[in-house]
C-alpha positions in Angstrom: 18.6 28.1 44.3 16.5 30.7 42.5 19.5 31.5 40.2 20.0 27.9 39.4 16.3 27.4 38.5 16.4 30.5 36.4 19.5 29.3 34.6 17.9 25.9 33.9 14.9 27.7 32.5 16.9 29.8 30.2 18.9 26.6 29.1 15.4 25.0 28.3 14.2 28.0 26.3 17.4 28.2 24.3 17.1 24.4 23.4 13.5 25.0 22.3 14.6 27.9 20.1 17.3 25.8 18.6 14.8 23.1 17.9 12.2 25.5 16.4 15.1 26.9 14.2 16.0 23.3 13.1 12.4 22.8 11.9 12.3 26.1 10.2 15.4 25.4 8.4 14.3 22.1 7.2 11.0 23.4 6.1 12.8 26.0 3.9 15.2 23.3 2.6 12.3 21.2 1.5 10.5 24.3 0.1 13.5 25.2 -1.9 14.2 21.7 -3.3 10.4 21.3 -4.2 10.4 24.5 -6.4 12.9 22.4 -8.7 10.4 19.5 -9.2 7.6 18.8 -11.5 4.2 19.9 -10.4 3.1 16.5 -9.1 6.1 16.0 -6.9 6.0 19.7 -5.8 2.5 19.8 -4.7 2.9 16.4 -3.0 6.0 17.5 -1.0 4.5 20.9 0.0 1.4 19.1 1.3 3.5 16.5 3.2 5.6 19.3 4.8 2.6 21.3 5.7 1.0 18.3 7.4 4.1 17.6 9.4 4.6 21.2 10.4 1.0 22.0 11.5 1.6 21.1 15.2 4.9 22.9 15.6 4.6 25.8 13.1 0.9 26.4 12.1 1.6 29.6 10.3 4.3 28.1 8.1 2.1 25.1 7.6 -0.9 27.2 6.3 1.6 29.0 4.1 2.8 25.9 2.4 -0.7 24.5 2.1 -1.9 27.7 0.5 1.0 27.5 -2.1 0.3 23.9 -2.9 -3.4 24.5 -3.3 -2.7 27.3 -5.7 -0.3 25.1 -7.6 -3.1 22.3 -7.9 -5.5 25.0 -9.3 -3.0 26.4 -11.7 -1.6 23.2 -12.9 -5.0 21.6 -13.1 -3.5 18.4 -11.6 -6.0 16.1 -10.1 -5.0 15.4 -6.4 -3.6 11.9 -5.7 -5.2 10.0 -2.5 -2.2 11.0 -0.6 -2.7 14.7 -1.3 -6.5 14.4 -0.6 -5.5 12.9 2.7 -3.3 15.9 3.5 -6.2 18.2 2.3 -8.7 16.6 4.8 -6.3 17.3 7.6 -5.2 20.9 6.6 -8.4 22.0 4.9 -11.1 19.7 6.1 -14.0 22.0 4.9 -12.6 22.7 1.5 -10.9 19.5 0.4 -13.8 18.5 -1.8 -14.2 21.7 -3.6 -10.4 21.9 -4.2 -10.3 18.5 -5.7 -13.3 19.1 -7.9 -12.0 22.5 -9.2 -9.5 21.0 -11.5 -11.3 19.1 -14.2 -12.0 15.4 -14.2 -14.5 15.3 -11.3 -15.1 11.6 -11.8 -11.5 10.7 -11.0 -11.5 13.4 -8.2 -14.6 11.8 -6.6 -12.6 8.5 -6.7 -9.7 10.0 -4.8 -12.1 11.5 -2.2 -13.9 8.2 -1.7 -10.6 6.5 -1.0 -10.0 9.0 1.9 -13.6 8.2 3.1 -12.7 4.5 3.1 -9.4 5.1 5.1 -11.5 6.9 7.8 -14.2 4.1 7.6 -16.9 6.6 6.6 -18.8 4.0 4.5 -21.8 6.2 3.8 -19.7 9.1 2.9 -17.7 7.0 0.4 -20.8 5.5 -1.1 -22.2 9.0 -1.7 -19.0 9.9 -3.6 -19.0 6.9 -5.7 -22.6 7.6 -6.7 -21.4 11.2 -7.7 -18.6 9.7 -9.7 -21.0 7.5 -11.6 -23.2 10.5 -12.5 -20.2 12.5 -13.6 -19.4 9.9 -16.1 -16.8 7.6 -14.6 -18.2 4.3 -15.1 -15.6 2.3 -13.3 -14.5 4.4 -10.2 -11.7 2.2 -8.8 -12.4 3.1 -5.0 -15.8 1.3 -5.4 -14.0 -2.2 -5.2 -12.2 -1.7 -2.0 -15.0 0.3 -0.5 -17.6 -2.5 -1.4 -15.3 -5.0 0.3 -15.4 -2.9 3.5 -19.2 -2.4 3.3 -19.9 -5.9 2.6 -18.9 -6.7 6.1 -19.8 -3.5 8.1 -23.1 -2.5 6.3 -24.2 -5.2 3.8 -27.5 -3.3 2.9 -25.6 -0.2 1.8 -23.1 -2.4 -0.1 -25.9 -4.1 -2.1 -27.6 -0.7 -2.8 -24.3 0.7 -4.1 -23.6 -2.3 -6.2 -27.0 -2.1 -8.0 -26.2 1.6 -8.7 -22.8 0.8 -10.2 -24.5 -2.1 -12.3 -27.0 0.2 -13.6 -24.5 2.9 -14.6 -22.1 0.4 -16.3 -21.6 0.7 -20.1 -22.3 -3.0 -20.7 -22.6 -2.6 -24.5 -19.2 -1.1 -25.0 -17.2 -2.0 -21.9 -13.5 -2.5 -22.2 -11.6 -5.5 -20.8 -10.2 -3.6 -18.0 -13.8 -2.3 -17.0 -15.1 -5.8 -17.1 -12.3 -7.0 -15.0 -13.0 -4.2 -12.5 -16.7 -5.3 -12.5 -15.9 -8.9 -11.7 -13.5 -7.7 -8.8 -16.5 -5.6 -7.5 -18.7 -8.9 -7.7 -16.0 -10.6 -5.6 -16.1 -7.8 -3.1 -19.8 -8.4 -2.7 -19.7 -12.2 -1.9 -19.8 -11.6 2.0 -22.8 -9.4 1.7 -24.8 -11.2 -1.0 -23.4 -13.9 -3.1 -26.4 -13.9 -5.6 -25.4 -10.2 -6.5 -22.0 -11.7 -7.5 -23.7 -14.3 -9.6 -25.9 -11.8 -11.3 -23.1 -9.5 -12.0 -21.1 -12.5 -13.6 -24.0 -13.2 -15.8 -24.0 -9.7 -17.2 -20.2 -9.9 -17.7 -20.8 -13.1 -19.6 -23.3 -11.6 -22.0 -20.8 -8.8 -22.7 -18.3 -11.4 -23.6 -20.6 -13.3 -25.9 -21.6 -10.2 -27.6 -18.0 -9.8 -28.9 -14.3 -9.5 -27.9 -13.6 -6.7 -25.4 -11.4 -4.0 -26.4 -7.9 -4.0 -25.0 -4.7 -2.2 -25.8 -3.1 -3.3 -29.2 -0.2 -5.7 -28.9 -0.9 -7.0 -25.4 -3.1 -9.6 -23.6 -4.5 -10.1 -20.1 -3.3 -13.3 -18.5 -3.8 -14.8 -15.0 -3.5 -17.6 -12.5 -6.3 -18.7 -10.3 -6.1 -20.9 -7.2 -8.9 -23.5 -6.4 -7.8 -25.4 -3.2 -4.5 -27.0 -4.1 -5.2 -26.7 -7.9 -4.3 -23.9 -10.4 -6.0 -22.7 -13.6 -4.0 -20.5 -15.9 -5.5 -18.3 -18.6 -3.4 -17.3 -21.8 -5.6 -14.6 -23.4 -7.9 -11.8 -22.3 -11.2 -13.5 -23.0 -10.3 -16.5 -20.8 -8.9 -14.2 -18.1 -12.5 -12.5 -17.8 -14.5 -15.9 -18.6 -13.1 -18.0 -15.9 -14.1 -15.9 -12.7 -17.5 -15.4 -14.3 -17.7 -19.2 -14.4 -16.7 -19.4 -10.9 -19.3 -17.2 -9.5 -22.1 -18.7 -11.7 -21.2 -22.2 -10.8 -21.0 -21.4 -6.9 -23.8 -18.9 -6.5 -26.0 -19.2 -9.7 -26.2 -22.8 -10.7 -29.2 -22.5 -13.1 -27.4 -19.9 -15.2 -24.3 -22.0 -15.2 -26.0 -24.9 -16.5 -27.3 -22.9 -19.4 -23.9 -21.7 -20.4 -21.9 -24.8 -19.2 -20.3 -25.4 -22.7 -18.5 -22.0 -22.5 -16.7 -23.4 -19.4 -16.1 -27.0 -20.7 -12.2 -26.6 -20.7 -12.3 -26.0 -16.9 -15.0 -28.7 -16.1 -12.6 -30.8 -13.9 -12.2 -27.8 -11.6 -15.5 -26.2 -11.7 -17.5 -29.4 -11.2 -15.9 -29.8 -7.8 -16.0 -26.1 -6.8 -17.7 -25.3 -3.4 -19.2 -21.9 -2.5 -16.6 -21.5 0.1 -13.9 -21.8 -2.4 -15.5 -19.2 -4.9 -14.3 -16.0 -3.2 -10.7 -17.0 -3.5 -11.0 -19.0 -6.8 -12.5 -16.0 -8.7 -9.9 -13.5 -7.5 -6.5 -13.9 -9.5 -3.6 -14.9 -7.4 -1.5 -13.5 -10.2 -2.6 -11.0 -13.0 -0.3 -9.8 -15.7 -0.4 -7.9 -18.9 1.9 -9.7 -21.4 2.8 -8.8 -25.0 0.7 -10.5 -27.4 3.7 -12.5 -29.0 4.7 -13.9 -25.4 4.2 -17.6 -25.3 1.8 -18.2 -22.4 0.7 -21.7 -21.5 -2.8 -22.5 -20.4 -1.6 -25.8 -18.7 -1.5 -25.6 -14.8 1.8 -24.2 -13.6 4.3 -26.4 -11.9 4.2 -26.9 -8.2 6.7 -24.3 -7.3 6.3 -24.6 -3.7 7.8 -28.0 -3.8 10.9 -26.9 -5.5 14.2 -25.5 -4.3 14.7 -21.8 -4.9 17.3 -22.7 -7.7 14.7 -25.0 -9.4 12.0 -22.2 -9.1 14.2 -19.8 -10.9 15.0 -22.3 -13.7 11.3 -23.3 -14.0 9.8 -19.8 -14.2 12.3 -18.9 -17.1 10.9 -22.1 -19.0 7.1 -21.9 -18.0 6.2 -18.3 -17.4 6.2 -15.1 -19.5 8.3 -12.2 -18.1 5.7 -10.3 -15.9 4.3 -13.6 -14.6 7.7 -14.9 -13.8 8.3 -11.8 -11.5 5.1 -12.5 -9.6 5.9 -16.2 -9.1 9.4 -15.2 -7.7 7.6 -12.7 -5.4 5.1 -15.2 -4.4 7.9 -17.7 -3.3 9.1 -15.1 -0.9 5.6 -14.3 0.5 4.5 -17.9 0.9 7.7 -19.7 2.1 9.8 -19.2 5.1 13.0 -18.4 3.0 16.4 -17.4 4.3 17.9 -13.9 3.7 20.2 -15.5 1.3 17.4 -17.1 -0.7 15.6 -13.7 -0.9 18.7 -11.9 -2.0 19.1 -14.6 -4.8 15.5 -14.3 -5.9 15.9 -10.5 -6.0 19.1 -10.7 -8.1 17.0 -12.7 -10.6 13.9 -10.5 -10.5 15.3 -7.0 -11.0 16.7 -7.4 -14.5 13.3 -9.0 -15.7 11.5 -6.0 -14.1 13.7 -3.6 -16.0 12.8 -5.4 -19.2 8.9 -5.5 -18.9 7.1 -4.0 -21.7 5.1 -1.2 -19.9 5.5 1.5 -17.4 2.7 0.3 -15.3 4.1 -3.3 -15.3 7.6 -2.2 -14.3 6.2 0.2 -11.5 3.8 -2.5 -10.1 6.4 -5.2 -10.1 9.1 -3.1 -8.5 6.9 -1.7 -6.0 5.7 -5.2 -5.0 9.2 -6.6 -4.9 10.3 -3.7 -2.5 7.2 -4.0 -0.1 7.6 -7.8 -0.1 11.2 -7.5 1.0 10.3 -4.9 3.7 7.7 -7.4 5.0 10.5 -10.1 5.4 13.8 -10.3 7.4 15.6 -9.8 4.0 19.1 -8.4 3.6 19.6 -4.6 3.3 21.3 -5.1 0.0 18.1 -6.9 -1.5 16.0 -3.9 -0.4 18.4 -1.4 -2.1 18.4 -3.5 -5.4 14.5 -3.5 -5.3 14.4 0.3 -4.5 16.9 1.0 -7.4 14.5 -0.9 -9.8 11.6 1.2 -8.4 13.5 4.5 -8.9 14.3 3.5 -12.5 10.9 2.7 -13.2 9.7 5.9 -11.6 12.2 8.1 -13.4 10.9 6.5 -16.8 7.5 7.7 -15.8 8.2 11.2 -14.8 6.2 13.6 -17.0 4.1 10.8 -18.3 1.7 10.6 -15.2 -1.5 10.6 -17.3 -0.2 7.9 -19.7 0.8 5.7 -16.8 -2.7 6.3 -15.2 -4.3 5.1 -18.5 -2.2 2.0 -18.4 -3.4 1.1 -15.0 -7.1 1.9 -15.9 -6.7 -0.4 -19.0 -5.9 -3.3 -16.5 -9.0 -2.6 -14.4 -6.8 -0.9 -11.7 -6.6 2.5 -10.2 -7.3 4.9 -12.9 -6.0 7.9 -10.9 -3.2 10.2 -11.9 -0.1 8.3 -11.1 2.4 10.4 -9.1 6.2 9.5 -8.9 6.1 11.0 -5.4 4.6 7.7 -4.2 7.7 5.7 -5.4 10.1 8.5 -4.0 8.3 8.4 -0.7 8.5 4.6 -0.4 12.2 4.6 -1.1 13.2 7.4 1.1 11.4 6.3 4.1 12.6 2.8 3.9 16.0 2.6 2.2 18.8 4.9 3.1 21.4 6.7 1.0 19.9 5.8 -2.4 20.1 7.9 -5.5 17.6 8.1 -8.4 18.2 8.4 -12.1 17.5 11.8 -13.9 15.1 13.6 -13.8 14.1 12.3 -10.3 17.7 12.6 -8.6 16.8 15.8 -6.8 13.2 14.5 -6.2 14.6 11.6 -4.3 16.9 14.0 -2.3 13.8 16.1 -1.5 11.9 13.2 0.2 15.0 12.3 2.2 14.7 15.9 3.5 11.0 15.3 4.1 12.0 12.3 6.2 14.4 14.4 8.1 11.7 16.8 8.7 9.4 14.2 10.0 12.0 13.0 12.5 12.3 16.5 13.8 8.6 17.3 14.0 7.8 14.1 15.6 10.3 14.5 18.3 7.7 16.9 19.9 5.1 14.1 20.4 4.3 12.8 23.8 1.6 10.3 24.6 0.0 8.3 27.4 -1.2 4.7 26.8 -2.5 1.8 29.0 -0.5 -1.3 29.0 -1.6 -4.9 29.2 -0.1 -5.1 32.6 -2.4 -2.3 33.9 0.3 0.4 34.1 0.1 3.7 32.4 3.0 4.4 29.9 4.0 8.0 29.1 6.7 8.5 26.5 8.3 11.4 28.3 8.9 9.4 31.5 11.8 7.5 29.6 13.9 10.7 28.8 17.5 9.6 29.1 16.8 6.2 27.8 16.9 4.7 24.3 13.3 4.0 23.1 12.2 1.5 20.4 8.5 2.2 19.6 7.0 -0.5 17.4 3.5 -0.3 15.9 2.1 -3.9 15.2 -0.9 -6.0 15.1 -1.5 -9.8 15.7 -3.2 -10.2 12.2 -0.1 -8.8 10.6 2.2 -11.6 9.1 5.3 -9.3 9.1 4.8 -8.2 12.6 4.7 -11.8 13.7 7.8 -12.4 11.9 9.8 -9.7 13.7 8.3 -10.2 17.1 10.9 -12.8 18.3 13.6 -10.2 17.3 11.9 -7.6 19.3 11.6 -9.9 22.3 15.2 -10.8 22.3 16.2 -7.2 22.2 13.9 -6.5 25.1 15.4 -9.3 27.2 19.0 -8.7 26.2 19.2 -4.9 26.3 16.7 -3.6 28.9 19.4 -3.6 31.5 21.3 -1.3 29.0 18.6 1.4 29.2 16.7 0.1 26.2 13.0 0.7 26.5 10.9 -1.3 24.0 7.2 -0.4 23.5 5.0 -2.4 21.2 1.7 -0.6 20.4 -1.4 -2.3 18.9 -4.9 -0.8 18.1 -6.5 -4.3 19.0 -8.4 -5.1 22.2 -6.6 -6.3 25.3 -7.9 -9.9 25.0 -6.5 -10.4 21.5 -3.1 -8.9 22.3 -2.9 -10.8 25.7 -3.8 -14.0 24.1 -1.1 -13.5 21.5 1.6 -12.6 24.1 0.8 -15.6 26.3 0.7 -18.1 23.6 4.3 -17.1 22.5 5.7 -16.3 25.8 6.5 -12.7 25.0 7.3 -10.4 27.9 7.9 -7.0 26.4 5.6 -4.2 27.3 2.4 -4.2 25.0 0.5 -1.0 24.8 -3.0 -0.4 23.7 -3.9 2.3 21.1 -7.6 1.4 20.1 -8.4 4.3 17.9 -4.8 4.5 16.4 -4.4 8.1 17.7 -0.8 7.8 18.6 0.1 6.1 15.2 -1.8 8.8 13.3 0.4 11.4 15.1 3.5 9.8 13.7 2.1 9.4 10.3 0.6 6.0 9.2 3.1 4.1 6.8 1.6 0.6 7.3 2.7 -1.9 10.0 5.1 -2.8 11.4 6.2 0.6 11.8 9.3 1.5 14.1 10.6 4.5 15.5 13.9 4.7 17.4 14.6 7.5 19.8 17.9 8.4 21.3 18.6 9.2 25.0 18.4 12.9 24.0 14.9 12.6 22.6 16.0 12.7 19.0 14.4 10.3 16.4 17.2 8.5 15.0 15.3 6.4 12.5 11.8 5.5 11.5 10.8 2.8 9.0 8.2 0.4 7.8 8.6 -3.3 7.7 10.9 -5.9 9.0 14.7 -5.6 9.8 17.4 -8.1 10.6 18.6 -8.0 14.4 21.9 -6.7 13.2 20.3 -3.7 11.6 18.3 -3.0 14.8 21.5 -3.2 16.7 23.4 -0.9 14.4 20.6 1.7 14.7 20.5 1.4 18.5 24.1 2.1 18.7 23.7 5.3 16.7 20.9 6.2 19.2 23.6 5.7 22.1 23.4 2.1 23.0 26.7 0.9 24.6 
């Protein structure tokens, strides 16, 4: 018996050594491929690899992190939010000094503030925004989502921060993009103090009255706004900024609105009936695009697309919408209606060539990314996801080496003025769409991110956890060794999660007798999850992870996030978004399902 025990221990030790060797080999593969990449991709890949390896190979993780940090300081590339997030994990006491050592501190503070927002450190984020303002960044992008978060969690701090932003803003020479950003900040403030939104809108109005705001030559801002069941379309930059200012003044600053009423006369039929409850939605564009100046854009209300068939929608957008807006309408149809997989595939086939032909890199990147993530949120065919991913790969390849130009295009729109990194696109493709190729110069870059996904599969196999279930039982992952595990992170408020829950329930009922263990993990409280499960009659095991500690260990990629583990404990697949039942079954068979 002693011999048998010793033999078993030696076998376990050999397996552990093999496993460690597999991780080391994968780390070396990633490091070798990263050396061939441009600096933005190389740094991002090294930081991701170091973050993944920190639990299994801390010395290797430290070495890779040191190499990436030296690369940041040598290339003087401002770290993206993803890199800042890795720095906060790997070098928590020096992340800020590293980010600030490479030049544009105003932008660096914005990246740091986004990380504070992600960890819900509102005061820390507010302090970083204030420092960005002092360093000469008059429109730090992170302020807008941070204000939205603070408006509900700490209204007093939100109001104080907004006042600092207004005081530092260059009202006399603001660009169109900066004014749009300021209006979006005003929108974020509505839950905390709608009078602040009105006062900000009044300042924007004064800037518009003083002269036409500067914008890129040859293009114009266009938008669509929803007020109840009615729509307003704007066909030029001035009206795109003027309408939301009118909304906030009409809803929250009636005296100021009456004084300037003539400026908004063309929208009187809509604004006269506007209620304060509608204003937060009405002032935030449901569609915003930058079109070429020569593109014909109608200011008439758009057709009622939701009452058309898919074929009618595709014909109508070609007739009624400029290119960038037509893509957004098509994507909106998939988001707002319960369309079949065939309809989603048909819309994707129509949208992709329009995306390829859009006039700017930022428009192509935004549209392709939006299309891919919309399809991931739906039960769309794999071929549609692959087509959208290919469009994103082409857009990213066109932007490689031109990151700062792309960042400027985004900033001109009033959006994230951070250094764009193609790594974001490559990661989105590799972790969600298998076996894709990217055009040069990103072909090896995409292969690198597939290798990073393989590394994540390996390192995450070491994870074990213990969580309480709705049924009062304690669930430990390691207790299910020898079974096939489908681990799903979800939430009741998440529409895609709700879309796929019936599929997961069917898999649980049909396959639990074949050694499938399905565990649905939520960060919500037990009453919320229990109410949802009872309402829909779901019987699969629901686990509670109130601080997202388990999901953090696997690497947050949005929800729903699914991880499929074989009988041998190997991660066969992990992905974000919804999948068709046939895709789940195919992956489960790869994991050993009979």
